[in-house]
Backbone as a printed PyTorch tensor [residue, N CA C, xyz], in Angstrom:
tensor([[[113.2950, 122.8850, 117.1330],
         [113.9330, 121.7200, 116.4860],
         [113.7370, 120.4690, 117.3510]],

        [[114.2570, 120.6890, 118.6710],
         [114.2060, 119.4530, 119.5750],
         [112.6920, 118.9790, 119.7400]],

        [[111.8470, 119.9140, 119.9530],
         [110.3940, 119.6140, 120.0710],
         [109.9090, 118.8030, 119.0240]],

        [[110.2580, 119.1780, 117.7890],
         [109.7520, 118.4580, 116.5630],
         [110.2110, 117.0120, 116.5920]],

        [[111.5540, 116.8590, 116.9580],
         [112.1520, 115.5550, 116.9100],
         [111.3310, 114.6740, 117.9510]],

        [[111.0940, 115.2960, 119.0030],
         [110.3640, 114.5070, 120.2230],
         [109.0680, 114.2170, 119.6970]],

        [[108.3610, 115.0090, 119.0530],
         [106.9650, 114.7280, 118.6060],
         [106.8730, 113.7350, 117.5340]],

        [[107.8260, 113.6260, 116.6830],
         [107.7690, 112.6330, 115.6140],
         [107.5500, 111.2700, 116.0580]],

        [[108.3150, 110.7290, 116.9590],
         [108.1170, 109.3360, 117.3860],
         [106.6820, 109.0540, 117.9000]],

        [[106.1620, 110.0160, 118.6890],
         [104.8290, 109.8180, 119.2090],
         [103.7880, 109.7140, 117.9560]],

        [[104.0530, 110.7210, 117.0370],
         [102.9740, 110.6730, 115.9890],
         [103.1820, 109.4060, 115.2600]],

        [[104.2940, 108.8360, 114.9990],
         [104.4800, 107.6170, 114.3220],
         [103.7200, 106.5420, 115.1670]],

        [[103.8220, 106.5010, 116.3750],
         [103.0210, 105.4840, 117.2220],
         [101.6900, 105.5670, 117.0380]],

        [[101.1800, 106.8830, 117.0220],
         [ 99.6710, 107.1280, 116.8660],
         [ 99.2970, 106.6910, 115.4910]],

        [[100.1080, 106.8230, 114.4480],
         [ 99.8080, 106.4230, 113.0810],
         [ 99.7190, 104.8500, 113.0110]],

        [[100.6840, 104.1990, 113.7430],
         [100.6150, 102.7080, 113.7920],
         [ 99.3690, 102.2330, 114.3540]],

        [[ 98.9560, 102.8770, 115.4490],
         [ 97.8140, 102.3790, 116.3020],
         [ 96.5080, 102.6040, 115.2400]],

        [[ 96.5200, 103.6870, 114.5750],
         [ 95.3520, 104.0220, 113.6940],
         [ 95.2800, 103.0160, 112.6090]],

        [[ 96.5180, 102.7170, 111.9940],
         [ 96.4130, 101.7400, 110.8320],
         [ 96.0440, 100.3810, 111.3650]],

        [[ 96.4180,  99.9930, 112.5780],
         [ 96.0720,  98.7430, 113.2160],
         [ 94.5320,  98.6600, 113.4020]],

        [[ 93.9770,  99.7540, 113.8730],
         [ 92.6030,  99.8280, 114.0160],
         [ 91.7970,  99.6510, 112.6500]],

        [[ 92.3160, 100.4580, 111.7030],
         [ 91.6890, 100.2630, 110.3740],
         [ 91.8090,  98.8870, 109.8390]],

        [[ 92.9750,  98.3050, 110.0370],
         [ 93.1450,  96.9320, 109.6490],
         [ 92.0340,  95.9350, 110.2900]],

        [[ 91.8310,  96.2460, 111.5650],
         [ 90.8430,  95.3120, 112.2800],
         [ 89.4930,  95.5310, 111.7140]],

        [[ 89.1120,  96.8690, 111.4960],
         [ 87.8940,  97.1750, 110.9970],
         [ 87.7270,  96.4710, 109.6750]],

        [[ 88.6820,  96.5070, 108.7240],
         [ 88.6470,  95.8320, 107.4110],
         [ 88.3000,  94.3740, 107.5550]],

        [[ 88.9580,  93.7510, 108.5210],
         [ 88.7650,  92.2960, 108.6710],
         [ 87.3670,  92.0730, 109.1740]],

        [[ 86.8390,  92.8570, 110.0170],
         [ 85.4210,  92.7610, 110.6100],
         [ 84.4480,  92.8840, 109.4020]],

        [[ 84.6840,  94.0010, 108.6220],
         [ 83.7610,  94.3770, 107.5450],
         [ 83.8810,  93.1660, 106.5540]],

        [[ 84.9290,  92.6490, 106.1840],
         [ 85.0800,  91.6440, 105.1090],
         [ 84.5030,  90.4130, 105.7730]]])
């Protein structure tokens, strides 16, 4: 249980970074 809670914030940060990269790619492509 504790490990899952600790992993969640890290996964959220990774998702945010991935979405930011996708947004940058979209701007470059457009």
